[in-house]
Structures are given as C-alpha cells and as structure tokens.
C-alpha positions as CSV (number, residue, x, y, z in Angstrom):
1,M,-65.8,-17.9,66.2
2,V,-67.2,-15.6,63.5
3,L,-63.8,-15.2,62.1
4,L,-63.8,-19.0,61.7
5,A,-67.0,-19.4,60.4
6,A,-66.5,-16.4,57.6
7,A,-62.7,-17.7,56.9
8,G,-64.4,-21.1,56.5
9,M,-67.0,-19.9,53.7
10,T,-64.5,-18.2,51.8
11,G,-62.0,-21.0,51.9
12,C,-59.3,-21.2,49.3
13,S,-60.8,-23.5,46.7
14,D,-62.0,-21.6,43.5
15,K,-63.8,-24.9,42.7
16,G,-67.2,-23.0,42.8
17,K,-66.0,-19.8,40.9
18,P,-65.9,-19.9,37.1
19,T,-62.7,-19.3,35.5
20,V,-61.7,-16.5,33.1
21,K,-59.5,-17.4,30.1
22,A,-58.0,-15.3,28.2
23,P,-59.4,-15.3,24.4
24,T,-56.5,-16.6,21.4
25,P,-55.8,-13.9,19.1
26,A,-57.7,-15.6,16.3
27,Q,-61.0,-14.7,18.8
28,Q,-59.9,-11.3,19.6
29,P,-61.2,-8.1,18.0
30,K,-58.6,-6.4,16.0
31,S,-58.7,-3.8,18.5
32,A,-58.1,-5.8,21.2
33,L,-54.9,-7.1,19.3
34,T,-53.6,-3.6,19.2
35,S,-54.0,-2.7,22.5
36,T,-52.4,-5.9,23.8
37,V,-49.1,-5.4,21.4
38,T,-49.0,-1.9,22.4
39,G,-49.4,-2.9,26.0
40,T,-46.6,-5.4,25.9
41,A,-44.4,-2.8,23.8
42,A,-44.8,-0.3,26.8
43,Q,-43.9,-2.8,28.9
44,A,-40.6,-3.8,26.9
45,K,-39.3,-0.4,26.4
46,P,-37.9,0.1,30.0
47,E,-35.9,-3.2,29.6
48,E,-34.9,-2.1,26.4
49,K,-33.3,0.9,27.9
50,S,-31.4,-1.1,30.2
51,A,-29.7,-3.1,27.4
52,V,-26.6,-2.3,25.9
53,I,-26.3,-1.7,22.3
54,Y,-23.5,-3.2,20.3
55,A,-21.2,-1.2,18.1
56,Y,-18.9,-2.9,15.9
57,N,-15.5,-1.6,15.3
58,P,-13.4,-2.8,12.3
59,A,-10.3,-1.2,12.9
60,G,-7.5,-3.9,13.1
61,R,-9.6,-6.3,11.3
62,R,-9.2,-7.7,7.6
63,D,-12.1,-6.7,5.2
64,P,-14.4,-10.0,5.1
65,F,-15.0,-9.4,1.4
66,T,-11.5,-9.2,0.1
67,P,-9.9,-12.6,-1.1
68,I,-8.0,-14.7,0.8
69,I,-5.9,-16.3,-2.2
70,I,-4.3,-13.3,-4.1
71,K,-2.8,-14.2,-7.3
72,E,1.0,-13.8,-8.0
73,E,0.0,-11.8,-11.1
74,K,-1.7,-9.3,-9.3
75,K,1.7,-9.1,-6.7
76,A,3.6,-8.4,-10.2
77,Q,1.7,-5.6,-11.4
78,A,2.6,-3.9,-7.9
79,G,6.3,-3.5,-10.0
80,T,8.0,-5.4,-7.1
81,R,9.6,-7.8,-9.7
82,P,13.4,-7.2,-10.8
83,P,13.5,-6.1,-14.7
84,L,14.8,-9.8,-15.4
85,E,11.6,-11.3,-14.5
86,R,9.3,-8.8,-15.7
87,Y,9.7,-9.5,-19.5
88,P,9.4,-12.9,-21.1
89,I,12.0,-14.6,-22.3
90,N,12.0,-14.6,-26.1
91,E,12.2,-11.0,-25.9
92,F,16.0,-11.3,-24.9
93,K,18.8,-11.5,-26.9
94,L,22.1,-13.4,-25.7
95,A,24.6,-11.1,-26.7
96,G,27.7,-13.0,-25.2
97,I,29.2,-15.4,-23.2
98,V,32.3,-14.6,-20.6
99,W,34.1,-17.6,-18.9
100,G,36.6,-17.6,-16.3
101,G,37.9,-18.9,-12.9
102,L,34.5,-18.0,-11.7
103,G,32.3,-20.0,-14.3
104,Y,30.5,-19.0,-17.5
105,H,28.4,-16.1,-17.2
106,A,26.1,-14.8,-19.9
107,M,25.1,-10.9,-21.2
108,L,21.8,-10.4,-22.0
109,E,20.1,-7.7,-23.7
110,G,16.8,-6.9,-22.5
111,P,13.7,-5.4,-24.6
112,D,14.5,-2.3,-22.5
113,G,17.7,-1.5,-24.1
114,K,19.8,-2.7,-20.8
115,G,22.3,-5.4,-20.6
116,Y,22.2,-8.2,-18.1
117,F,24.9,-10.3,-16.6
118,I,23.6,-13.4,-15.5
119,R,24.7,-16.7,-14.2
120,V,23.4,-20.0,-13.3
121,G,20.7,-20.2,-10.8
122,T,19.3,-16.8,-11.7
123,K,15.7,-16.2,-12.5
124,I,14.8,-15.0,-15.6
125,G,11.0,-14.4,-17.4
126,P,7.9,-14.1,-15.7
127,N,7.2,-17.7,-15.1
128,Q,10.4,-18.1,-12.8
129,G,12.5,-19.6,-15.2
130,V,15.9,-20.9,-13.9
131,V,19.2,-20.7,-15.7
132,K,20.5,-24.0,-15.6
133,K,23.5,-24.3,-17.7
134,I,25.8,-21.7,-19.5
135,T,28.2,-23.1,-22.3
136,Q,30.6,-21.4,-24.5
137,N,27.9,-21.3,-27.5
138,S,24.2,-21.5,-25.5
139,M,22.6,-21.2,-22.6
140,M,19.7,-23.1,-21.5
141,I,16.8,-22.2,-19.0
142,E,14.3,-24.3,-17.3
143,E,10.5,-23.1,-16.8
144,K,7.9,-24.7,-14.9
145,Y,4.2,-24.8,-15.7
146,K,0.9,-26.2,-15.2
147,D,-0.8,-28.0,-18.0
148,P,-4.8,-27.9,-18.3
149,A,-4.7,-31.1,-16.1
150,G,-3.5,-29.1,-13.4
151,E,0.0,-31.1,-13.3
152,M,3.5,-29.4,-13.3
153,N,5.6,-29.5,-16.1
154,R,8.9,-28.4,-17.0
155,K,10.1,-27.1,-20.1
156,E,13.6,-26.1,-21.5
157,I,14.6,-23.4,-23.5
158,I,17.7,-23.1,-25.3
159,I,19.0,-20.1,-26.5
160,E,22.0,-20.1,-28.5
161,L,24.8,-17.1,-29.2
162,R,24.3,-15.5,-32.7
163,K,27.3,-16.5,-35.0
164,K,28.9,-13.6,-37.3
165,Q,27.6,-13.7,-40.3
166,E,29.2,-14.9,-43.6
167,G,30.1,-11.7,-45.0
168,M,30.7,-9.7,-42.2
169,P,34.5,-9.4,-40.8
C-alpha cells in the first residue's frame, strides 16, 4: 500500500510543475547561440559522412556552353565545300559550251585558274546557286536568298559566252 500511495502522489500529471521553454534566438545571448550552432553541427557531422558525395562525369555528354544551332558559314570554313562552291559566281568565266548526245555542258574557268565542266543541276557559288539552263551562247544560274524581311527570293544570273572581238581572227 505504501507503494500505491507513493505512486499516487507522484502521478503522471505535470500540471503542478512549471514548464521550461527554450528561449528564442533573439532572447539568447551570443555565446548561447554559438554553443547551440556548434552543438547541432557536431550532431550533423556523423550524418554527412554516411551521405554519398556526387561527382559529375562529363564523358559522352555535350558541352552546355556550345551553341545548338551552327551556322553554315562556319561549316564552310572547314574546307569541306567543293571548289565550285567556294568562290562567288561573278569570279567564274564562261570559257566554252559543248553540246552533243548528252546535252549541253559548260566549261568554266575559276579564280584559281582551273577549269570545271558543269551541267544542268550543278551547284555553284557560296549561296548554293544551281545551274538551271545551258544554251549555245549562255548559262543561267538560279540563287535563293533571304531578303531583310526574312522571305526567300530567287535571283537569276545569266552568264553569256564572250564573243570574239572584231580585230581578232
């Protein structure tokens, strides 16, 4: 019975006891703040050791700072274009036109001094001009280009065969 009386006196109720609350950071002195911070940091250290550290491996991935859209001009500088597409159309000279069973073929002299045989459908010039028509005296090239408004336009360039000068035999 003595035990029951002692248990009844202590009881489970804390109504009679004053509660102790932790002071807010504004109420704590600076020395208490540092001890609280260091106390939590000391507790967090064992958790950090068990955490996995992430390491980035860039192998096989693209560089995020390189542009996604590569202009054709940069590709052309690599020297991958054929000789007919490296020089502007106005730098070529129409040296002759040959025709036969396979149709008309034109012979152009490039600015590099070399001769090129071309036919209808051949690409020429840096702006991807296409030979559309070859006749006995001329050659017609069609170039597509964007105007300042952003619309695609076509330009026809006609190169005529030079006629012999009057004084020349």
